[in-house]
C-alpha positions, 0 to 999 in steps of 0.5 A: 749193206749200206743205205743212203744217208745211213753211215756204214757200221764198222765191221772191224773186230779188235784182236784179242788182248796181248797178255803182259809179257807174252810175245807174238810174231811182229808184235812188240812186247807189252810193258809190264810196268804199272805207272805210279798214280799222278801226284794230285794238284793241291788247290791254291790258297791265297795265291800259294800253290801249297798251303802248309799244314792245311788239309781242305775238308773233303780232300785227300792226298795220295802219299807221293813220297817214299818213306825211304826218300832222301829229304835232301834231294827233294824240294820243300814243296814235296815235303809239305805235301807229304806231311800235310795229312798228318796235321790237324788244321783245327789244333788248339793253340797253346802258350808254348813260351814258358815251356820253350824258355825252360827247355831252351835254358836246359839245352843251351846250358848243356851245350855250353857246358860241353863246349867248355869241357872240350875247350871250345870256348870259355863262358859262365854257366847260367843256372836253371831253376828247379821249379817248372813254371806253369804253362798251358802246353804241358805234354805228358812225360810218357809222350816225351820219353816215347819221342826221346826213345825214337830219337836215340834208340835206333840209328838215324840214316838218310834211308830212314830219316824221313820215316823217323821224323814223320813218325814223331809228327804223327804222334804230335798230329793234334798240336800246332806247328810251334807246339810240335817243335817245342815238344820235340825239343823237350823230348830231346832235352831229356837225354841231351842234358843227362849225357852232356853233364855226365861227361863233365864229371871225368875228374870224379873217377879219382875217388875210386868208387867202383860203381862211379868208375863204371858209370863214368868209364861208360860215359867216356866210351860213348863220348863223341869225338871232339869234331862231332861234338862241335858239329852237334853243338852248332847244330843245336844252336841253329835248331834253337834259333829255328824253333824261336822263329817258328814260335814267332811265326805262329804268334803272327799267324794267330794274331793277324789276317793274311789279308793284312799281312800277306807274307804269312801264307808264304812262310811254310810253317810245316816245312820249318817244323819238319826240319827242326824235328829232323835236326833234333834227331840228328843231334840226339842220335849218337849213331847219326851219320856224320854226313847227315849232320853236315847236310842238316847244318847246310839245309838249316842255314838255308831254311833259317835265312829264308825264315828270317827274311819272311819274319822281317817282311812280316814285321814290316807288313805288321808295322804298315798295317798298325800304322794304317789302323792308327790313321783310320782311327784318327780319321774316325775318332778325331782328338784335335786338329794336329792329330788329324793333320798328322794322320793325313800327312805325317809319320806316327812318331812325329811330335810336331809339324816339320818343314813341309808345311809353310806359308805360301807368301812368307815361307814361315813354317806352320807351328804346333802352337798355331794349330792348337789355337786354330778354330777351324781348319780348311783342308784344300785337297786336290791333285795338281793337274785338275785344279780349275782356277775358278776354285782357287778364286773362290777359296781366295775370297774365303782366305781374304775374309778370314785373314783381314776381317777382324770378326774372323781374324782373331779366330785363327782360321787356316787354309792348307793346300794338300796336293795329292800326287801318286807319282811326282814328275818334272812336269807335275812339279813345274805345274805345282810351282805355277799353282803356288804362284797364283795362290794367296798366302795360305799354307801349302804342303810341299811333300813330293811323295804320296801323302801317308793318309791316302787310303783313309782319305779315299775310304773315309773322306771319299776322295776320288781325285777331284778337289775337295775342301774338308772343314774341321773344328778345333777338336778335329771334328769334321764340320763338312767332308766337302765344303767346296760346292757351298764355298763356290755357291754362297761364299762367306755367307755360309761360313764356317760351312757346318750343317746348321749354317748351310741349312739356314742359308739354304732356307734363306734362298727358298723364296728365290727358286720358285720365283725363278722357275715361274719366270724361266721354267727351263732353269729348273733343268739346269739346277736339278 
């Protein structure tokens, strides 16, 4: 029954549910397919959708990849997601260099000897010292043998490759990515060196010793074909280079912050380690499918190219960060006028002023000797399109005094105009030339690019685009971060515009303002 203002209640009774697989007239069959759970989204960190090898606290992931998957047909992001939960993000970093250097020599010399035996190339063999150098990374022999057995005791095919690699990564869960790769390489070296050196002793069978004949006959039976050995040798060398890159990447990762070196978070360390271990499996296992080795070489060439590109970019970013750190230090802890001017304008490797600073009238270049004998340096820093000609007029009076007045002339004080322009255009260059024409014979920086010390200029000297005059003494110590206002107000009376002189001059004028306020009270609102 319906009532005014009251909505009708539904009287519809839903039919009984259809049982999966049950058929009824006029009703389509209900699918018995149970959808797989959706792959969870990984939170973005530093702008990268998947942060390699980091499991966020309180976050779990459903394993989205079948252990029997073909790793060559899935993107690296999916591999990363698949192994993210078997890595301890808090793993203690260890020194891997000593162990890697030792194992590298073993593997490299073994591979070289075998190539020589096959007639692939003729090179001398580097001997490896018997004494193992001390190293912070010291995996147990048992662990190495377990991993070596996993690499060699079972067939390695596309159907079980991913599962095999993940099994090793699971054993090495508590190690950093570079340590995982080096430990896997160490395990690989246990059998690789023995097998390779065994085949070199073919001629020893001539001695006729029954046991020796049996051993070397067994080695001959298991010796891989020449084409496969060549392939394995090449794969080993590529893998060694990949592991070198992983170690370098890990060193950068622990030495620099992502905010200073942004490319660090783009390089997937977990994926690189995965493919390094994968390649070691393919090299170690005599029963590896030939297609796997070919596929691994193709994939590793891509991975290694990407890694080298990242390392080159990281190197550039580190150099830029180190350069910027040096400039900030030079601004904060000055050691002279030249180091200060160098940090503001020049590259770090420049030993003396080059051709970009010249006298505006005589075109004579500013020399290092002149800078060393300068008592006070006045850095007139400004843009090109926001200079009031009255500012130039006030500075011109200072310039005339320090160059013509005997009292100041012998001190060798100098004014240098430093134009700051982010993007030089034809119109800006024309304005620059005009401003030079109305300026006196002080020094001018002619550098048609943004000065290298722009960032510390902003952050330490508070440059915001408006003209400033920074005054530094012979030791590079700042006397005034911006003396422009007292230069305009008092001129040479406040020279050299250091705090003590400004205080004295200001006190000398204390009598004036009370008298001025009494005569004309409104003046107070103009100067306050």
